[in-house]
DRENKE-661025 format. One record per residue (C-alpha): residue number from 1; residue in three letters; x, y, z. Coordinates in steps of 0.02 Angstrom, whole numbers. Example, Ala and Ser with C-alpha at 12.3 -4.5 7.8 and 13.67 -1.06 7.14 Angstrom:
residues 2
PT / num / residuo / xx / yy / zz
PT / 1 / Ala / 615 / -225 / 390;
PT / 2 / Ser / 684 / -53 / 357;
***
This chain:
residues 411
PT / num / residuo / xx / yy / zz
PT / 1 / Met / -533 / -429 / -2901;
PT / 2 / Arg / -621 / -306 / -2787;
PT / 3 / Lys / -808 / -378 / -2749;
PT / 4 / Gln / -936 / -266 / -2812;
PT / 5 / Lys / -1014 / -180 / -2654;
PT / 6 / Gln / -1217 / -161 / -2645;
PT / 7 / Thr / -1276 / 1 / -2642;
PT / 8 / Asn / -1437 / -58 / -2546;
PT / 9 / Lys / -1335 / -143 / -2403;
PT / 10 / Thr / -1366 / -99 / -2227;
PT / 11 / Val / -1211 / -11 / -2119;
PT / 12 / Lys / -1161 / -111 / -1995;
PT / 13 / Ala / -1017 / -39 / -1871;
PT / 14 / Phe / -891 / -154 / -1770;
PT / 15 / Val / -787 / -84 / -1632;
PT / 16 / Thr / -656 / -181 / -1528;
PT / 17 / Glu / -687 / -245 / -1363;
PT / 18 / Asn / -682 / -123 / -1217;
PT / 19 / Arg / -532 / -128 / -1118;
PT / 20 / Val / -575 / -176 / -938;
PT / 21 / Asp / -472 / -111 / -804;
PT / 22 / Pro / -391 / -264 / -703;
PT / 23 / Phe / -426 / -163 / -522;
PT / 24 / Val / -622 / -157 / -589;
PT / 25 / Ser / -641 / -349 / -641;
PT / 26 / Ile / -507 / -419 / -514;
PT / 27 / Gly / -583 / -584 / -440;
PT / 28 / Ser / -752 / -585 / -531;
PT / 29 / Thr / -722 / -776 / -559;
PT / 30 / Met / -703 / -823 / -387;
PT / 31 / Ala / -810 / -963 / -337;
PT / 32 / Ala / -909 / -959 / -172;
PT / 33 / Thr / -820 / -1017 / -30;
PT / 34 / Gly / -906 / -1119 / 107;
PT / 35 / Asn / -801 / -1120 / 260;
PT / 36 / Cys / -737 / -927 / 283;
PT / 37 / Trp / -805 / -761 / 286;
PT / 38 / Arg / -795 / -676 / 123;
PT / 39 / Trp / -669 / -533 / 135;
PT / 40 / Gly / -777 / -413 / 5;
PT / 41 / Thr / -920 / -472 / -100;
PT / 42 / Asp / -808 / -593 / -211;
PT / 43 / Asn / -678 / -625 / -82;
PT / 44 / Met / -531 / -524 / -171;
PT / 45 / Phe / -538 / -366 / -91;
PT / 46 / Pro / -369 / -386 / -11;
PT / 47 / Tyr / -309 / -412 / -203;
PT / 48 / Ala / -403 / -257 / -259;
PT / 49 / Leu / -312 / -156 / -135;
PT / 50 / Ser / -134 / -220 / -157;
PT / 51 / Ile / -165 / -171 / -345;
PT / 52 / Leu / -231 / 2 / -318;
PT / 53 / Ala / -77 / 26 / -194;
PT / 54 / Arg / 35 / -18 / -332;
PT / 55 / Arg / -38 / 114 / -453;
PT / 56 / Ser / -64 / 265 / -360;
PT / 57 / Thr / 100 / 342 / -315;
PT / 58 / Ala / 47 / 460 / -187;
PT / 59 / His / -78 / 329 / -101;
PT / 60 / Arg / 82 / 195 / -105;
PT / 61 / Arg / 193 / 321 / -25;
PT / 62 / Ile / 77 / 379 / 122;
PT / 63 / Ile / 51 / 194 / 169;
PT / 64 / Asn / 246 / 172 / 166;
PT / 65 / Asp / 279 / 322 / 271;
PT / 66 / Lys / 137 / 275 / 383;
PT / 67 / Ala / 219 / 102 / 424;
PT / 68 / Asp / 404 / 171 / 439;
PT / 69 / Tyr / 335 / 319 / 569;
PT / 70 / Ile / 231 / 173 / 668;
PT / 71 / Ser / 374 / 44 / 670;
PT / 72 / Gly / 495 / 175 / 741;
PT / 73 / Lys / 677 / 170 / 744;
PT / 74 / Gly / 692 / 13 / 855;
PT / 75 / Phe / 670 / -18 / 1039;
PT / 76 / Ser / 721 / 44 / 1209;
PT / 77 / Phe / 719 / -83 / 1341;
PT / 78 / Asp / 803 / -117 / 1526;
PT / 79 / Glu / 975 / -174 / 1484;
PT / 80 / Asn / 963 / -283 / 1623;
PT / 81 / Arg / 848 / -407 / 1531;
PT / 82 / Pro / 937 / -501 / 1418;
PT / 83 / Glu / 765 / -588 / 1368;
PT / 84 / Leu / 695 / -428 / 1296;
PT / 85 / Glu / 854 / -409 / 1186;
PT / 86 / Met / 844 / -571 / 1109;
PT / 87 / Ile / 668 / -542 / 1057;
PT / 88 / Val / 700 / -380 / 1002;
PT / 89 / Glu / 852 / -428 / 898;
PT / 90 / Ala / 768 / -590 / 836;
PT / 91 / Ala / 594 / -595 / 851;
PT / 92 / Asn / 575 / -776 / 751;
PT / 93 / Gly / 670 / -911 / 678;
PT / 94 / Thr / 712 / -824 / 517;
PT / 95 / Gly / 802 / -682 / 593;
PT / 96 / Glu / 686 / -547 / 585;
PT / 97 / Thr / 712 / -421 / 706;
PT / 98 / Leu / 547 / -360 / 813;
PT / 99 / Arg / 548 / -197 / 708;
PT / 100 / Gln / 536 / -280 / 548;
PT / 101 / Val / 393 / -376 / 611;
PT / 102 / Ile / 312 / -233 / 674;
PT / 103 / Asn / 346 / -140 / 508;
PT / 104 / Lys / 258 / -268 / 414;
PT / 105 / Leu / 107 / -278 / 513;
PT / 106 / Ala / 89 / -76 / 517;
PT / 107 / Phe / 107 / -76 / 325;
PT / 108 / Asp / -38 / -213 / 324;
PT / 109 / Lys / -145 / -101 / 442;
PT / 110 / Ala / -120 / 50 / 354;
PT / 111 / Leu / -165 / -49 / 174;
PT / 112 / Phe / -297 / -173 / 229;
PT / 113 / Gly / -345 / -116 / 392;
PT / 114 / Asn / -315 / -288 / 450;
PT / 115 / Ala / -159 / -368 / 498;
PT / 116 / Phe / -112 / -549 / 569;
PT / 117 / Leu / 24 / -605 / 688;
PT / 118 / Glu / 67 / -790 / 718;
PT / 119 / Ile / 138 / -843 / 883;
PT / 120 / Val / 264 / -1000 / 894;
PT / 121 / Thr / 305 / -1081 / 1064;
PT / 122 / Asn / 314 / -1245 / 1135;
PT / 123 / Arg / 222 / -1345 / 1277;
PT / 124 / Lys / 355 / -1291 / 1410;
PT / 125 / Cys / 343 / -1097 / 1342;
PT / 126 / Ser / 525 / -1124 / 1328;
PT / 127 / Phe / 531 / -986 / 1187;
PT / 128 / Val / 410 / -861 / 1098;
PT / 129 / Ser / 413 / -815 / 912;
PT / 130 / Phe / 331 / -692 / 808;
PT / 131 / Tyr / 295 / -718 / 626;
PT / 132 / His / 196 / -586 / 508;
PT / 133 / Gln / 82 / -675 / 404;
PT / 134 / Asp / 21 / -582 / 237;
PT / 135 / Ala / -154 / -524 / 252;
PT / 136 / Thr / -207 / -555 / 69;
PT / 137 / Lys / -181 / -754 / 112;
PT / 138 / Cys / -295 / -749 / 271;
PT / 139 / Arg / -478 / -768 / 294;
PT / 140 / Leu / -589 / -784 / 456;
PT / 141 / Ser / -676 / -957 / 474;
PT / 142 / Lys / -862 / -962 / 486;
PT / 143 / Asp / -856 / -1020 / 668;
PT / 144 / Lys / -743 / -867 / 699;
PT / 145 / Ser / -608 / -962 / 791;
PT / 146 / His / -484 / -984 / 666;
PT / 147 / Ile / -394 / -908 / 521;
PT / 148 / Ile / -380 / -999 / 350;
PT / 149 / Leu / -234 / -974 / 250;
PT / 150 / Cys / -228 / -988 / 60;
PT / 151 / His / -73 / -926 / -57;
PT / 152 / Asn / -201 / -889 / -193;
PT / 153 / Trp / -391 / -877 / -131;
PT / 154 / Arg / -442 / -905 / -332;
PT / 155 / Glu / -402 / -1073 / -312;
PT / 156 / Tyr / -456 / -1106 / -138;
PT / 157 / Thr / -470 / -1296 / -83;
PT / 158 / Pro / -537 / -1323 / 101;
PT / 159 / Met / -448 / -1481 / 123;
PT / 160 / Gln / -272 / -1404 / 92;
PT / 161 / Ala / -275 / -1241 / 177;
PT / 162 / Pro / -184 / -1236 / 335;
PT / 163 / Thr / -294 / -1158 / 487;
PT / 164 / Leu / -222 / -1060 / 642;
PT / 165 / Pro / -325 / -1039 / 805;
PT / 166 / Leu / -355 / -861 / 861;
PT / 167 / Tyr / -259 / -813 / 1017;
PT / 168 / Pro / -272 / -860 / 1173;
PT / 169 / Gln / -307 / -1042 / 1090;
PT / 170 / Phe / -159 / -1141 / 1019;
PT / 171 / Asp / -154 / -1296 / 899;
PT / 172 / Glu / -5 / -1414 / 879;
PT / 173 / Ala / 84 / -1424 / 717;
PT / 174 / Pro / 170 / -1562 / 639;
PT / 175 / Asp / 332 / -1522 / 713;
PT / 176 / Gly / 273 / -1525 / 886;
PT / 177 / Thr / 274 / -1335 / 909;
PT / 178 / Leu / 97 / -1234 / 974;
PT / 179 / Arg / 36 / -1093 / 840;
PT / 180 / Ser / -90 / -972 / 860;
PT / 181 / Ile / -117 / -801 / 774;
PT / 182 / Ile / -177 / -638 / 825;
PT / 183 / His / -300 / -539 / 712;
PT / 184 / Tyr / -278 / -343 / 711;
PT / 185 / Lys / -435 / -242 / 636;
PT / 186 / Asp / -482 / -72 / 611;
PT / 187 / Tyr / -653 / -47 / 689;
PT / 188 / Glu / -810 / -8 / 556;
PT / 189 / Pro / -979 / 1 / 582;
PT / 190 / Met / -1072 / -140 / 505;
PT / 191 / Phe / -910 / -242 / 486;
PT / 192 / Glu / -888 / -359 / 600;
PT / 193 / Asn / -770 / -487 / 525;
PT / 194 / Tyr / -643 / -390 / 448;
PT / 195 / Gly / -579 / -212 / 482;
PT / 196 / Val / -590 / -72 / 340;
PT / 197 / Pro / -444 / 22 / 287;
PT / 198 / Pro / -429 / 197 / 356;
PT / 199 / Tyr / -435 / 276 / 170;
PT / 200 / Ile / -592 / 189 / 132;
PT / 201 / Ala / -678 / 358 / 76;
PT / 202 / Gly / -535 / 397 / -29;
PT / 203 / Leu / -539 / 235 / -139;
PT / 204 / Asn / -610 / 338 / -298;
PT / 205 / Val / -478 / 488 / -270;
PT / 206 / Ser / -344 / 352 / -256;
PT / 207 / Ala / -408 / 285 / -427;
PT / 208 / Ile / -424 / 450 / -507;
PT / 209 / Ala / -246 / 489 / -473;
PT / 210 / Tyr / -200 / 325 / -547;
PT / 211 / Lys / -306 / 352 / -693;
PT / 212 / Thr / -236 / 538 / -731;
PT / 213 / Asp / -86 / 459 / -726;
PT / 214 / Lys / -116 / 328 / -864;
PT / 215 / Trp / -198 / 454 / -958;
PT / 216 / Asn / -34 / 558 / -985;
PT / 217 / Ile / 57 / 377 / -1022;
PT / 218 / Ser / -53 / 344 / -1157;
PT / 219 / Arg / -37 / 520 / -1233;
PT / 220 / Leu / 145 / 486 / -1210;
PT / 221 / Asp / 144 / 318 / -1292;
PT / 222 / Asn / 60 / 408 / -1437;
PT / 223 / Ser / 183 / 534 / -1451;
PT / 224 / Phe / 36 / 670 / -1391;
PT / 225 / Gln / -41 / 647 / -1564;
PT / 226 / Leu / -244 / 694 / -1579;
PT / 227 / Ser / -357 / 567 / -1518;
PT / 228 / Gly / -507 / 504 / -1646;
PT / 229 / Val / -618 / 402 / -1734;
PT / 230 / Met / -540 / 292 / -1877;
PT / 231 / Thr / -686 / 206 / -1990;
PT / 232 / Leu / -624 / 64 / -2092;
PT / 233 / Asp / -736 / 31 / -2255;
PT / 234 / Ser / -709 / -154 / -2279;
PT / 235 / Asp / -819 / -301 / -2340;
PT / 236 / Val / -841 / -429 / -2203;
PT / 237 / Asn / -946 / -575 / -2185;
PT / 238 / Asn / -964 / -585 / -2014;
PT / 239 / Glu / -934 / -498 / -1842;
PT / 240 / Glu / -762 / -589 / -1786;
PT / 241 / Glu / -688 / -543 / -1963;
PT / 242 / Ala / -714 / -367 / -1930;
PT / 243 / Lys / -668 / -378 / -1738;
PT / 244 / Gln / -495 / -448 / -1808;
PT / 245 / Ile / -472 / -307 / -1947;
PT / 246 / Ala / -502 / -175 / -1807;
PT / 247 / Glu / -385 / -256 / -1679;
PT / 248 / Ala / -250 / -274 / -1812;
PT / 249 / Ala / -263 / -87 / -1858;
PT / 250 / Gln / -263 / -39 / -1678;
PT / 251 / Asn / -108 / -142 / -1621;
PT / 252 / Lys / -9 / -63 / -1772;
PT / 253 / Phe / -60 / 117 / -1791;
PT / 254 / Ala / -149 / 160 / -1604;
PT / 255 / Gly / -20 / 122 / -1490;
PT / 256 / Lys / -36 / 48 / -1320;
PT / 257 / Pro / -159 / 87 / -1247;
PT / 258 / Gly / -225 / 181 / -1413;
PT / 259 / Gln / -299 / 347 / -1441;
PT / 260 / Val / -381 / 295 / -1587;
PT / 261 / Leu / -555 / 206 / -1608;
PT / 262 / Phe / -558 / 89 / -1753;
PT / 263 / Leu / -719 / 38 / -1836;
PT / 264 / Val / -745 / -70 / -1974;
PT / 265 / Lys / -898 / -55 / -2080;
PT / 266 / Asn / -997 / -127 / -2232;
PT / 267 / Ser / -1053 / 18 / -2327;
PT / 268 / Gly / -1100 / 33 / -2504;
PT / 269 / Gly / -1046 / 168 / -2624;
PT / 270 / Glu / -878 / 258 / -2621;
PT / 271 / Asp / -740 / 219 / -2494;
PT / 272 / Gly / -795 / 274 / -2329;
PT / 273 / Ser / -631 / 265 / -2237;
PT / 274 / Lys / -596 / 421 / -2134;
PT / 275 / Phe / -515 / 478 / -1979;
PT / 276 / Ile / -609 / 598 / -1876;
PT / 277 / Pro / -504 / 690 / -1741;
PT / 278 / Ile / -572 / 728 / -1573;
PT / 279 / Thr / -482 / 893 / -1513;
PT / 280 / Ser / -482 / 928 / -1327;
PT / 281 / Ser / -432 / 1071 / -1220;
PT / 282 / Asn / -458 / 1027 / -1054;
PT / 283 / Glu / -273 / 998 / -1001;
PT / 284 / Gly / -296 / 1124 / -863;
PT / 285 / Asp / -446 / 1020 / -789;
PT / 286 / Trp / -348 / 853 / -792;
PT / 287 / Gln / -206 / 935 / -685;
PT / 288 / Ala / -320 / 1015 / -580;
PT / 289 / Leu / -419 / 850 / -549;
PT / 290 / His / -248 / 755 / -509;
PT / 291 / Glu / -202 / 880 / -385;
PT / 292 / Gln / -355 / 881 / -302;
PT / 293 / Ser / -353 / 689 / -288;
PT / 294 / Thr / -195 / 713 / -211;
PT / 295 / Thr / -250 / 817 / -68;
PT / 296 / Asp / -393 / 709 / -38;
PT / 297 / Ile / -292 / 543 / -19;
PT / 298 / Val / -196 / 626 / 117;
PT / 299 / Val / -355 / 686 / 192;
PT / 300 / Ala / -422 / 517 / 195;
PT / 301 / His / -275 / 435 / 266;
PT / 302 / Ser / -279 / 557 / 409;
PT / 303 / Trp / -112 / 597 / 370;
PT / 304 / Phe / -4 / 744 / 325;
PT / 305 / Arg / 69 / 823 / 174;
PT / 306 / Ser / 238 / 855 / 225;
PT / 307 / Leu / 279 / 685 / 305;
PT / 308 / Ser / 259 / 605 / 137;
PT / 309 / Gly / 365 / 708 / 29;
PT / 310 / Leu / 227 / 791 / -78;
PT / 311 / Asp / 269 / 970 / -122;
PT / 312 / Trp / 213 / 1121 / -52;
PT / 313 / Thr / 184 / 1279 / -154;
PT / 314 / Ser / 269 / 1374 / -29;
PT / 315 / Gly / 441 / 1270 / -37;
PT / 316 / Phe / 526 / 1174 / 106;
PT / 317 / Asn / 485 / 1217 / 279;
PT / 318 / Ser / 572 / 1137 / 435;
PT / 319 / Asp / 443 / 1203 / 558;
PT / 320 / Arg / 303 / 1144 / 470;
PT / 321 / Ile / 375 / 957 / 456;
PT / 322 / Leu / 415 / 949 / 647;
PT / 323 / His / 246 / 1024 / 689;
PT / 324 / Glu / 150 / 890 / 583;
PT / 325 / Tyr / 250 / 781 / 653;
PT / 326 / Glu / 208 / 805 / 817;
PT / 327 / Ile / 33 / 809 / 780;
PT / 328 / Ala / 50 / 635 / 689;
PT / 329 / Leu / 137 / 561 / 831;
PT / 330 / Asn / 2 / 606 / 957;
PT / 331 / Thr / -148 / 571 / 847;
PT / 332 / Val / -99 / 431 / 736;
PT / 333 / Ile / 74 / 349 / 780;
PT / 334 / Leu / 61 / 328 / 968;
PT / 335 / Gly / -94 / 249 / 956;
PT / 336 / Glu / -63 / 135 / 818;
PT / 337 / Gln / 93 / 71 / 898;
PT / 338 / Ala / -4 / 34 / 1076;
PT / 339 / Glu / -120 / -66 / 975;
PT / 340 / Leu / 12 / -158 / 889;
PT / 341 / Met / 110 / -200 / 1041;
PT / 342 / Glu / -10 / -246 / 1180;
PT / 343 / Pro / -51 / -416 / 1118;
PT / 344 / Ile / 137 / -448 / 1098;
PT / 345 / Arg / 154 / -378 / 1282;
PT / 346 / Lys / 18 / -508 / 1339;
PT / 347 / Val / 100 / -652 / 1246;
PT / 348 / Leu / 263 / -616 / 1322;
PT / 349 / Glu / 196 / -585 / 1505;
PT / 350 / Asn / 80 / -725 / 1505;
PT / 351 / Met / 168 / -861 / 1420;
PT / 352 / Ala / 352 / -826 / 1443;
PT / 353 / Gly / 339 / -706 / 1609;
PT / 354 / Ile / 440 / -585 / 1539;
PT / 355 / Asp / 424 / -391 / 1602;
PT / 356 / Thr / 386 / -294 / 1460;
PT / 357 / Ser / 352 / -124 / 1548;
PT / 358 / Ser / 526 / -63 / 1490;
PT / 359 / Leu / 502 / -110 / 1303;
PT / 360 / Gln / 476 / 41 / 1206;
PT / 361 / Ile / 461 / 92 / 1037;
PT / 362 / Ile / 595 / 235 / 979;
PT / 363 / Asn / 510 / 358 / 891;
PT / 364 / Arg / 616 / 508 / 798;
PT / 365 / Pro / 547 / 646 / 690;
PT / 366 / Pro / 610 / 654 / 499;
PT / 367 / Met / 730 / 806 / 550;
PT / 368 / Thr / 781 / 889 / 712;
PT / 369 / Leu / 821 / 1058 / 763;
PT / 370 / Lys / 931 / 1044 / 930;
PT / 371 / Pro / 941 / 1181 / 1032;
PT / 372 / Ser / 1111 / 1287 / 1027;
PT / 373 / Tyr / 1137 / 1262 / 1226;
PT / 374 / Met / 1142 / 1068 / 1193;
PT / 375 / Met / 1330 / 990 / 1213;
PT / 376 / Val / 1394 / 884 / 1077;
PT / 377 / Trp / 1368 / 730 / 1185;
PT / 378 / Glu / 1203 / 772 / 1214;
PT / 379 / Ala / 1168 / 793 / 1044;
PT / 380 / Arg / 1245 / 613 / 993;
PT / 381 / Lys / 1146 / 535 / 1130;
PT / 382 / Ala / 987 / 598 / 1070;
PT / 383 / Asp / 1021 / 534 / 889;
PT / 384 / Gly / 1050 / 361 / 960;
PT / 385 / Leu / 1249 / 378 / 925;
PT / 386 / Asp / 1399 / 336 / 1038;
PT / 387 / Tyr / 1442 / 479 / 1162;
PT / 388 / Asp / 1564 / 509 / 1305;
PT / 389 / Glu / 1519 / 649 / 1409;
PT / 390 / Asn / 1697 / 658 / 1484;
PT / 391 / Asp / 1771 / 681 / 1323;
PT / 392 / Pro / 1820 / 871 / 1305;
PT / 393 / Lys / 1786 / 864 / 1132;
PT / 394 / Gln / 1603 / 816 / 1148;
PT / 395 / Gln / 1588 / 956 / 1295;
PT / 396 / Val / 1563 / 1096 / 1176;
PT / 397 / Phe / 1400 / 1177 / 1146;
PT / 398 / Leu / 1314 / 1162 / 972;
PT / 399 / Ala / 1308 / 1359 / 971;
PT / 400 / Asn / 1516 / 1381 / 989;
PT / 401 / Leu / 1525 / 1250 / 843;
PT / 402 / Lys / 1397 / 1353 / 728;
PT / 403 / Gln / 1501 / 1510 / 770;
PT / 404 / Ser / 1655 / 1431 / 724;
PT / 405 / Lys / 1586 / 1361 / 576;
PT / 406 / Asn / 1528 / 1521 / 521;
PT / 407 / Gly / 1687 / 1623 / 563;
PT / 408 / Thr / 1786 / 1485 / 444;
PT / 409 / Asp / 1647 / 1521 / 315;
PT / 410 / Asn / 1674 / 1706 / 324;
PT / 411 / Glu / 1857 / 1687 / 299;
***
């Protein structure tokens, strides 16, 4: 039997709890650390940046592409120096090439504004190895002489976390090797202990790009139905009971995430359950906001639209790609390469006595327009392919190949 309602009862509304964005709340429960400099107010800033990079499509694409362009297509070096070849082909005991190590460093640098490179050798300096260390695991010690490594900074235990001294200092590991670490960091005024990512001014627009995508997903989950507020008239004795009713209704009818806000209220008189739709005609505004945020992300990264696969209204233009690559090469890529390689060169020269003057990163544009007067063997050489300048088939000009192809097509 339905309980008789009281007409003079005060109306109370209960709503489900707000969904908190994990990016906003990440690391909020982190305890204070006593022997290291915090990276962010709660020491979880790298975690937040990692989450953001996994959510924003354009933001992640730019980071990936910058790392690939900076690490290049491999290394060139003096063929008469086999020690350089050994380092390039196997930079560490896990079999990673030097390019793979540089690529990880460039990725961390583009994402966090910081990167960490571990150096391993022995007392005789009979070998030198380079290992990339995940930047999210690294923090600077209070005395600024060591880097503390922890796989999970939410559960940091000082006594269990290993440390590595900053280069040029070395500590002996249990296996008898000597180990040190290099800390790369982008300069930023007022930030002494850690670098700041180059896109710091674009954090908000990266979040906008993610949230506009999330908004579209929400609409798709709800089959593009109208948003609105649903009030449920029900007798409840406490707030917890009302909360359970609202959550049950939201999970069943509102989708994940829901487009409908459910409220439970105690009221007298007739049944007050009703749905109040919320109409919206700002579709164009959301699309313009998303496009503007993508443009702002590219600007914040000091990068170029055509080098990250972002579409142009004017369509594909090979000349624009080549021109923007040349600008990126001289303003971003070469500078980052020099910053990453300089400490590696010093380590190899000072510890192993290896002349690294011939060690250079190979840079190639994403596409090439070879001149028609170039011979086939010259083009194959420029592309890093096998070539034979004495082969008659490779002593043909590219222009002749094009003319021959066009003649065949016309026939």
